C-alpha positions as CSV (number, residue, x, y, z in Angstrom):
1,X,0.2,-0.2,0.1
2,X,2.6,2.7,1.1
3,X,4.0,2.1,-2.0
4,X,1.6,3.4,-4.1
5,X,0.5,5.9,-1.9
6,X,3.8,7.5,-2.4
7,X,3.9,7.3,-6.0
8,X,0.4,9.2,-5.6
9,X,1.7,11.6,-3.3
10,X,5.1,12.7,-5.9
11,X,1.4,12.3,-8.4
12,X,-0.4,15.1,-6.9
13,X,2.9,17.4,-5.3
14,X,4.6,17.1,-8.7
15,X,-3.8,35.0,-9.7
16,X,-5.7,35.9,-7.8
17,X,-8.7,38.4,-7.8
18,X,-10.3,40.1,-4.6
19,X,-11.9,37.4,-3.2
20,X,-11.4,34.3,-4.9
21,X,-9.4,31.9,-6.1
22,X,-8.5,32.8,-9.9
23,X,-7.2,29.5,-12.2
24,X,-8.6,27.0,-9.7
25,X,-12.1,26.8,-11.3
26,X,-14.6,24.4,-10.4
27,X,-14.4,21.1,-12.1
28,X,-16.4,21.4,-15.6
29,X,-16.2,18.3,-17.7
30,X,-15.0,19.3,-20.7
31,X,-14.4,17.3,-24.0
32,X,-11.4,16.3,-22.2
33,X,-12.3,14.6,-19.6
34,X,-15.4,12.4,-21.2
35,X,-12.6,9.4,-20.9
36,X,-12.4,10.4,-17.3
37,X,-16.1,10.7,-16.2
38,X,-17.1,7.5,-17.4
39,X,-13.3,5.1,-16.6
40,X,-14.7,7.9,-13.5
41,X,-18.1,6.2,-13.2
42,X,-16.7,2.7,-13.8
43,X,-14.1,2.7,-11.3
44,X,-16.9,3.8,-8.8
45,X,-19.8,0.3,-10.0
46,X,-16.5,-1.8,-9.3
47,X,-16.0,-0.5,-6.1
48,X,-18.9,0.3,-4.4
49,X,-19.4,-2.8,-2.8
50,X,-15.7,-2.3,-0.8
51,X,-16.5,-2.3,3.4
52,X,-18.2,1.0,4.4
53,X,-14.9,2.4,6.0
54,X,-12.8,1.8,2.9
55,X,-15.9,3.9,0.3
56,X,-15.2,6.4,3.2
57,X,-11.2,6.5,3.0
58,X,-11.5,6.7,-0.5
59,X,-14.0,9.8,-0.5
60,X,-11.6,11.4,1.8
61,X,-8.2,11.0,0.0
62,X,-9.9,12.4,-3.1
63,X,-11.5,15.6,-1.7
64,X,-8.3,16.3,0.2
65,X,-6.8,15.7,-3.1
66,X,-8.8,17.8,-5.6
67,X,-8.3,20.1,-2.4
68,X,-4.6,20.2,-2.1
69,X,-3.8,20.2,-5.7
70,X,-6.3,23.1,-6.4
71,X,-4.6,25.6,-3.9
72,X,-1.7,24.8,-4.9
73,X,-2.2,25.8,-8.2
74,X,-3.9,28.6,-7.4
75,X,-0.2,29.7,-4.7
76,X,1.9,28.9,-7.8
77,X,-0.1,30.8,-10.0
78,X,0.1,33.8,-7.5
79,X,3.6,33.2,-6.6
80,X,4.3,34.0,-10.4
81,X,1.9,37.1,-10.9
82,X,3.4,38.4,-7.1
83,X,7.2,38.2,-8.6
84,X,5.8,39.9,-11.9
85,X,3.5,42.6,-10.1
86,X,7.2,43.1,-7.6
87,X,9.9,42.9,-10.5
88,X,7.4,46.0,-12.2
89,X,7.0,48.3,-9.0
90,X,11.1,48.1,-8.7
91,X,12.2,49.0,-11.9
92,X,9.1,51.4,-12.5
93,X,11.0,52.2,-8.2
94,X,14.3,52.3,-9.5
95,X,13.8,54.6,-12.1
96,X,11.5,57.1,-10.0
97,X,8.6,56.8,-11.9
98,X,4.7,56.2,-11.1
99,X,4.2,53.1,-9.0
100,X,0.7,53.8,-7.8
101,X,-1.5,51.9,-10.4
102,X,1.1,48.9,-9.7
103,X,1.1,49.4,-6.3
104,X,-2.6,49.1,-5.7
105,X,-2.9,46.4,-7.5
106,X,0.4,44.0,-5.5
107,X,-2.1,45.0,-2.2
108,X,-5.4,44.2,-4.3
109,X,-3.5,41.3,-4.6
110,X,-1.9,40.4,-1.6
111,X,-3.9,40.1,1.7
112,X,-6.1,37.1,-0.3
113,X,-2.8,35.6,-1.5
114,X,-2.0,34.9,1.7
115,X,-5.0,34.0,3.1
116,X,-5.1,31.1,-0.1
117,X,-0.9,30.7,1.4
118,X,-2.6,29.5,4.6
119,X,-5.4,27.7,2.9
120,X,-3.1,25.6,1.4
121,X,-0.9,24.8,4.2
122,X,-3.9,23.5,6.4
123,X,-5.0,21.3,3.3
124,X,-1.8,20.1,2.9
125,X,-1.5,18.7,6.8
126,X,-4.9,17.5,6.0
127,X,-3.6,15.6,2.9
128,X,-0.8,14.6,5.0
129,X,-3.3,12.6,7.4
130,X,-5.1,11.0,5.2
131,X,-2.2,9.7,3.4
132,X,-0.8,8.6,7.4
133,X,-3.9,6.7,7.9
134,X,-4.1,4.8,4.3
135,X,-0.6,3.8,4.8
136,X,-1.8,2.2,7.3
137,X,-4.6,-0.4,6.0
138,X,-3.7,-3.6,4.2
139,X,-6.8,-4.1,2.5
140,X,-5.7,-5.3,-1.2
141,X,-8.9,-3.8,-3.1
142,X,-8.1,-0.2,-0.9
143,X,-4.7,-0.9,-2.7
144,X,-6.0,-2.0,-6.2
145,X,-8.6,1.6,-6.0
146,X,-6.4,3.9,-5.5
147,X,-3.8,2.2,-7.9
148,X,-6.8,2.3,-10.6
149,X,-7.0,6.6,-10.4
150,X,-3.1,6.3,-10.0
151,X,-3.0,5.5,-13.5
152,X,-5.6,7.0,-14.8
153,X,-3.7,10.1,-13.9
154,X,-0.9,9.1,-15.1
155,X,-2.1,8.7,-18.7
156,X,-3.0,12.1,-18.7
157,X,-0.2,13.5,-17.2
158,X,1.5,11.6,-20.1
159,X,-0.9,12.8,-23.2
160,X,-0.8,16.3,-21.9
161,X,3.1,16.2,-21.7
162,X,3.3,14.7,-25.8
163,X,0.4,17.6,-27.0
164,X,2.3,19.6,-25.7
165,X,6.1,18.8,-26.1
166,X,7.2,21.2,-28.6
167,X,6.0,24.2,-26.4
168,X,7.5,22.9,-23.5
169,X,10.5,22.5,-25.1
170,X,11.0,25.8,-26.6
171,X,10.2,27.8,-23.3
172,X,12.7,25.8,-21.8
173,X,15.4,26.5,-24.0
174,X,14.2,30.3,-23.7
175,X,14.4,29.7,-20.2
176,X,17.9,28.1,-20.2
177,X,18.9,30.6,-22.2
178,X,18.5,33.5,-20.7
179,X,20.0,31.0,-17.0
180,X,23.0,30.7,-19.1
181,X,23.7,34.7,-19.9
182,X,22.6,36.0,-16.0
183,X,24.1,33.1,-14.5
184,X,27.8,34.5,-16.4
185,X,26.6,38.6,-15.9
186,X,25.7,37.1,-12.3
187,X,29.4,35.8,-11.8
188,X,30.7,38.1,-13.0
189,X,28.8,41.2,-10.7
190,X,29.3,38.4,-7.9
191,X,33.3,38.8,-8.6
192,X,33.8,42.3,-8.7
193,X,31.8,42.9,-5.4
194,X,34.6,40.2,-3.6
195,X,37.5,41.9,-5.7
196,X,35.4,44.9,-3.2
197,X,35.3,43.5,-0.1
198,X,38.9,42.3,-0.2
199,X,40.1,46.3,-1.1
200,X,42.9,47.2,2.2
201,X,40.8,49.9,4.0
202,X,41.6,50.8,7.2
203,X,39.9,53.8,9.3
204,X,42.6,56.1,9.1
205,X,41.1,55.1,5.0
206,X,39.9,59.1,3.6
207,X,36.2,58.7,3.7
208,X,35.7,58.9,0.3
209,X,36.9,55.5,0.1
210,X,34.9,54.1,1.9
211,X,31.8,56.1,0.1
212,X,33.2,55.1,-3.7
213,X,33.6,51.7,-2.3
214,X,30.1,50.5,-1.0
215,X,28.5,52.5,-3.3
216,X,30.3,50.4,-6.4
217,X,29.6,47.7,-4.3
218,X,25.8,48.4,-3.7
219,X,25.9,49.5,-7.7
220,X,26.7,46.3,-8.5
221,X,23.7,44.5,-6.3
222,X,21.3,46.4,-8.0
223,X,22.8,45.0,-11.3
224,X,22.3,41.5,-9.9
225,X,19.0,41.7,-8.7
226,X,17.9,42.9,-12.1
227,X,18.9,40.3,-13.2
228,X,18.0,37.9,-11.2
229,X,14.3,39.4,-11.3
230,X,14.4,39.1,-15.1
231,X,15.8,35.2,-14.8
232,X,12.2,34.6,-12.6
233,X,10.1,35.8,-15.5
234,X,12.1,33.9,-17.7
235,X,11.5,30.4,-16.4
236,X,7.5,31.3,-15.1
237,X,6.0,30.0,-18.2
238,X,7.6,26.5,-17.6
239,X,6.5,26.9,-14.1
240,X,2.7,27.3,-15.5
241,X,3.2,23.7,-16.9
242,X,3.4,21.5,-13.9
243,X,0.4,24.7,-13.1
244,X,-1.5,23.0,-15.5
245,X,-0.5,20.2,-14.2
246,X,-1.7,20.9,-11.1
247,X,-5.0,21.7,-12.9
248,X,-5.8,18.6,-14.2
249,X,-5.1,15.9,-11.2
250,X,-7.5,18.5,-9.5
251,X,-10.3,18.1,-11.9
252,X,-10.0,14.5,-12.1
253,X,-10.1,14.1,-7.9
254,X,-13.1,16.0,-8.4
255,X,-14.6,13.4,-11.5
256,X,-13.7,10.6,-9.4
257,X,-14.6,12.2,-6.3
258,X,-18.6,12.7,-8.0
259,X,-18.6,9.5,-9.8
260,X,-18.3,8.1,-6.0
261,X,-20.2,10.3,-4.1
262,X,-24.1,9.2,-5.1
263,X,-22.8,5.3,-3.4
264,X,-21.5,7.4,0.0
265,X,-24.8,8.5,0.3
266,X,-26.1,5.4,0.6
267,X,-23.9,4.0,3.8
268,X,-25.0,5.2,6.9
269,X,-24.0,9.2,7.8
270,X,-21.0,7.7,9.9
271,X,-20.1,6.7,7.0
272,X,-20.2,10.3,5.1
273,X,-18.2,11.9,7.2
274,X,-15.1,13.9,6.4
275,X,-12.1,12.3,8.7
276,X,-9.3,15.1,8.7
277,X,-8.3,18.3,9.1
278,X,-4.8,20.1,9.1
279,X,-4.5,18.8,13.5
280,X,-5.2,14.8,12.5
281,X,-8.8,13.2,13.1
282,X,-11.8,14.9,14.0
283,X,-13.5,14.1,16.7
284,X,-16.8,15.9,15.8
285,X,-16.7,14.6,11.8
286,X,-18.8,16.9,9.5
287,X,-19.9,16.0,6.5
288,X,-17.8,15.5,3.3
289,X,-19.1,18.4,0.8
290,X,-21.5,17.7,-2.4
291,X,-19.2,17.1,-5.6
292,X,-21.0,20.3,-7.0
293,X,-20.0,22.4,-4.0
294,X,-16.4,21.1,-4.1
295,X,-15.0,24.0,-4.8
296,X,-16.6,26.2,-2.6
297,X,-14.8,24.4,0.3
298,X,-11.0,25.4,-1.0
299,X,-12.0,28.4,1.1
300,X,-14.5,27.3,3.6
301,X,-12.6,24.4,4.9
302,X,-11.5,22.7,6.5
């Protein structure tokens, strides 16, 4: 069981508006996911007669995995947005230009972004507790059910990379070339700084000597900072590919959860409950959300 769960962990973890998670949209069964819907329906039907406790664990795994993947994508998209905004404001500030518009946009996004970061951490801990509980299970049927989801997810990711290889390779090469160029400049700037730092200035040295040396170091650091931000922006389009995978995985988890939910509803209420929050097993358990409420559950938790 543990090896399959470790694979699922690795698989899952491979711009925010003022009040909503941007990009982490409510899962919809588009043409791309019709086959997933059929596969999930068949999967749920196959395992509908599993022990109630095992169905509950599967539902919890799918819910926690969806929440974890969707919030992870939202945070990563938010980081890309913030890097771009901070870089824009840095450039404007360095040139003594008006930063009001960019600063306002940054402030509007920062508070919800920090909130989503907190939700993402809580979702990650919740998901971890669910995984640890599953690792203790010895049921071959439960292991087989999880393995089926994993294999289907791997096919989706494989197809995504196959269909986007040319674009991905082009962006990765472009980022690599920029990284090579900027790394040379950063190394050069670093050598300049070390040269200045080895100058033997003493308390008796003229004040101008200290000022000139420190000013040169600060100017060189500014160049390094600029090159670093250019590199970060160059990597962003490549990082977006991982975000796309997280979105696809969130959708897969949601579709499987939706397929399993009707069978969960046939069980006793105690088996329809959410079992975990970020602190571990819930003492007072609450009902798992309906499939159409998964998206709203991202921010409401647990």
